[in-house]
C-alpha positions in Angstrom: -10.7 2.7 -25.0 -8.5 2.5 -28.0 -5.9 -0.2 -28.6 -2.9 1.9 -27.3 -4.7 2.7 -24.0 -5.6 -1.0 -23.6 -1.9 -2.0 -24.1 -0.8 0.6 -21.5 -3.4 -0.7 -19.0 -2.3 -4.3 -19.7 1.3 -3.4 -19.0 0.3 -1.6 -15.7 -1.5 -4.8 -14.6 1.8 -6.7 -15.0 4.0 -4.3 -13.0 5.5 -5.9 -10.0 6.4 -4.1 -6.7 9.2 -5.0 -4.3 8.9 -4.3 -0.6 11.9 -2.2 0.5 12.1 -3.9 3.9 11.9 -7.6 2.9 12.1 -9.8 -0.2 8.3 -9.8 -0.8 7.3 -9.0 -4.4 3.7 -8.1 -5.2 2.7 -9.6 -8.5 -0.7 -8.4 -9.7 -1.3 -11.7 -11.6 -1.2 -13.6 -8.3 -2.6 -10.9 -6.0 -2.5 -11.6 -2.3 -5.5 -13.8 -1.7 -4.6 -14.4 2.0 -4.5 -10.6 2.4 -7.8 -10.1 0.7 -6.4 -9.0 -2.7 -7.7 -11.1 -5.6 -5.5 -12.1 -8.5 -5.5 -9.5 -11.3 -5.5 -6.5 -8.9 -3.2 -3.8 -10.0 -1.0 -2.4 -7.2 -2.7 1.0 -7.5 -6.0 -0.6 -6.7 -4.8 -2.2 -3.5 -6.4 -0.4 -0.4 -4.1 1.9 1.5 -4.5 -0.2 4.6 -3.1 -3.3 3.0 0.1 -4.6 4.6 3.0 -6.6 3.3 2.3 -10.2 4.1 5.9 -10.8 5.3 7.0 -7.7 7.3 3.6 -6.0 7.7 4.7 -2.5 6.4 2.2 -0.5 4.4 2.2 -0.1 0.6 4.2 3.1 0.8 7.2 0.9 1.3 7.0 -0.7 -2.1 8.8 0.3 -5.3 8.1 -0.7 -8.9 10.5 -3.2 -10.3 
């Protein structure tokens, strides 16, 4: 992987996602350890059956911020 692709991947790892139904923000640097998502997990790598830890909606209810 060249330097440009590494930078793009690093930026994707820092993208945060806001739940549209509540104030929860998924931060990949923090993950969701209580929900089984370790720190450093990009949003795209979260399993489809993961739920918002506050309102319990699935990840289709999140938008990139």
